[in-house]
N, C-alpha and C positions, 0 to 999 in steps of 0.2 A: 592439413585441411585448409582450404580457402575460406575466408570469412563468409563468402556467399553460400557456403555449404552448412554453416552453423545455424544455431537457433536464433530466434528473435527473443531478446530478453527485455522484460519490462520491470522496472523498479516501481513498486506500487504500495499505497496505503490509502485507506478511506474510499469513499464512493467514486470520486473521479478516477483514481487509479484502477479500481475494479471495473468500471465501465469501459475504460480503454482496453484492458485485458480481454474483456468479453468481445469488444469489437475486433481486436486482433485475432481472436479465434475464428473469425469469419474469413480471414485472409491467410492465416498460417495454420497448417494442419497439425493436430495431435501434439506429440512431444517436441515438435519444432517450435513450440511456444513455451517459454519459461517465465513465470512471474516470481520475482524475488520480493517477498512480502515483509512489511514492517511487523515486528513482534513487540515493539516497545509499549504497545497498548494492552498487552496481555494482563490478565487478572485471574487470581485464584478466588473463587467464590462458589457457594452452594456445594462445596465438596468436589468441584471440578475445575480444571484448567481451561479457561476461555481465551481463545486467540482470535480476537475480532477481525483483524485485517486479513490474515490468511483464509479465514472462514468466509468472509465477505466475498473474496475473490473466487473461492471454490463454489459458493452458492450461485454467483453470477454465471460462472462457466457451466454449471449444471442446469441453467435456466430455472433455478428454484428460488431465486431471490424474491422476497415479499415486496409488494407495491410500496410499503413504507420505506424501503431502501435498505433494510437490514433484516436478518433472520430468514427463515424459510417460509415460503408461500403457504398461507392457510394454516400456519401453526396455531396451536392452542396454548393457553397459559394457566393450565390447571395447577401446576406445581407452584407457580408464583402466587396464585390466588390462595392456595392452601397455606403457604408460608405466611401470607398476610393475616389470614384467619387465626394463625397461631401466635400472632404478635410480632413476627419478624419484620425488621426494617428492610423492605424490598425496594431498593432504589435502582437496582440494575436488573432490567427485565430480560429474561431469557424464555423463549418459547419451549414447549415440552420436547419437541423433536430436536431443537437446537441444544437443549440441555443434555439430551441423550447422546448427541454427537460429541459434546465436550466430556461427558462422563466416560464414553468409550475411549476417547483420546487419553484421558487420565489413566484409565486402566492399562492401556498399552504402554504408556511411558513408565508407569509404576512397575511394569513387568520387564522393563529394560530397553524398550524401543526408543529411539531418538524421536524428537518432535518431528523431524523431517520424515522419518519412516512411518510414524503414526498418521501424519496427515496424508501421506501417499496412500495408505490403506483405506483411509476414510474416503478419499477422492475416488479410488477405484470402485468403492461401493455405490457411488452415485454417478458413475460413468464419465468422470472428468478425465480426459486424455492428456490435456496440457499438464505440464509440471508446475506445481505451486510449491515453492521452496521458502520456508522460514529463513530469515536473514542469518540466523544462528540457532544452533541447538542449545546455546547457553542463555540464561536469563538476562534480559535487559529491560529495565523499567523506566519509562518516561515519567518524569515528575515536573509539575508546573507550579510556579509561585504566582499567586494573584492576590486579590483582596482578601481571600480566605486563608492565605498562607500557603505553605507547600502542600500539594495534593498529588496523588497518583493521577495519571492522565484521565482515567475513567471517572474518578471522583470530580475532577475539574470539569469534564465535559458534561456529565450526567447529573451528579448530585448538585454541583454548583452552577450548572447551565452555562459554563464558560463565561461567568460573569467577570466584568472588570478587565482592565488591561493586564496583559502578561508581563510579569516583572522578573521572572526567572525560568530557566529551562535546563533540566539535567537528564542525562541518559545513564541512570545508575546501573552499574555492572558492565557497561560497554567496554571499558578498558580491559576487563578480564575475559570478555567474550571473544570468540573466534568464528569466522565464517566457516560454513561446512565445505567439504570437498566439492559437493554438488554445486554450490553457489559459485565457487571460484572457477570450476570447470565450465559452467555455463557462460560466465563472463569471458573467460579466455577463448572459448570456442564460438562466440556469438558472431552473427553476421550483421546484427544491428542491436544497439542498446538504447532503449527509450526510458526516460524518466517520466513517469505518468503525471497527469495533472492533479497531483496530490499536494497537500499542505507541505511546502518545502521544509519548514522547521519541525513540525510535529510528526510528519509521516515519512519523509525521506531522510532527514538528518539522522534519525536513529539508525537507519541502515548504514549510512556513511560513517557513523561513529564507531562501528565495529572494526577494529584494527584489521587491515588487509583488504577491505572492500574498496575504499577510495583508491588505494594503490592499484588494485586489480583493474579498476575502471580506467585509470590513467594509462596503464600498460596495455589495455585491450587493443587488438587490431581493428575492431569494429568501431564505427562512429558512435558517439554518444549524443543523443538529442533529447531535449526536454520539451514537454508539452505544458504550456502555462496553465495554471488553474484559474487565472483571472480571465473572465469572459464578459465582454461588454463593459469593461471597466469595473466589474464587480466580482466578488467571490460568491459563487452559486450556493455553496454549502459549507458550514463550519466556520471556525474563528481564525481563518488564515490571515485576515487583515491584522488582527491583534498580534499574532506571532511575527508577521513581517514588520510591524511597528516596533516590537521589542528588539528586533535585530537591526533597526535603523535602515530598513530597506523600503523602497517605494513599492506600493501594492499594485504593480503592473508588470508587464512582460520584462521590462528592463530590470526591475528589482529581482525577479526570478532568475534572470540571466546572471546578475551580479552575485546572487547567493551561490549558484553552482560554479561560477567562475571558470577556471581552467579545465574543469571536467568536460565542458561542453564543446562539441563540434558544431552544434546548430540548435536553434530553438523554433518551436512551432507555437504560434499565438494568433489571436484575431486582431492584433495591433502590431505596429512596428516596435521592436524592442530598442531601436536606436542605439545599438551596440555594434562594434566591429566583429560581427558574428553572423555567419550564414543564417538566414531566417526564412520560414515559410509562413506567410500571412494567409489565414483561412478561417472559415467559420468553425470554431472548435466546440460548439454545443453538441452534446450527445444525449438528446432527449428520447431517442428511439433506436431500434435495432439498425435502421438504415443509416442514421447519422453516426452511430458508433462505428459501424464498419467503414464508412467514408473517412472519418477522422483517422482511424487506424491505417487504412490503406494508403492515404496520402502522406501520413507521417512516415510509414515504412518506405514509401517511394523516395521521400526526401532524404531519409537516412541513408538508403542504399546509393542514392546519387552522390552523396558526400564521400562514400567509400571509393568512388571512381570506377 
């Protein structure tokens, strides 16, 4: 199979990555689009397994994302309110429909389905045709050390409000994890591979930490391009700057290129990365459907041009 016949694969985590996947769905049909999603942010809470990044991508693809940027549009929070009334420390908010989604995932995995298969069934139920693949069916947990000490990623982000400089970062369980056959097949058969405008350290590094994925990207016939999450010299959302500072990287397109290093065949940014690397300089803001589709289309054209 020629690389041009394969799928477009997007590595993604967080809002920026999910927006790019949604934009890519406007230019790539159905199963021709594959998102490989970070699961390092996963958490077991309220009796359910919550997988924020794969679910965020799924909700964006179904056009069900809420205006606040997470969860399902118009969701209610009766269960969270009831838990608070019972004296529970509710620091992680889940809408009622979102919780039902996670409870159903937990039921399926408890009955023997893999995380990949369970998410596929959930996505079929909301009409998502693109494939959203967890980076691994094995557990990997991102932990962050900051002023409050070591915390799970969700505790750091939500309970601690990402306070203070990042002083440590671990992907616990990554060494024992393995990529799924679906992930490796998607990478090997891709016509283009795009690393989304996600936090390189917190959202993409957990994917790359799973043994076999970095090697698969190096060996892929398709070009690998990254879209910088730095827009207008700033991070639009989240503590990317703190993580880049922890890694002694400049918080700009050049720093992003340096982090991914030899994996990249090109980079897309709204500034010159000033690296010996093919680059596409363009407006990378994705504030609406039109801009998401534009960024996706131009990124894909750039990647395919690199393939020759």
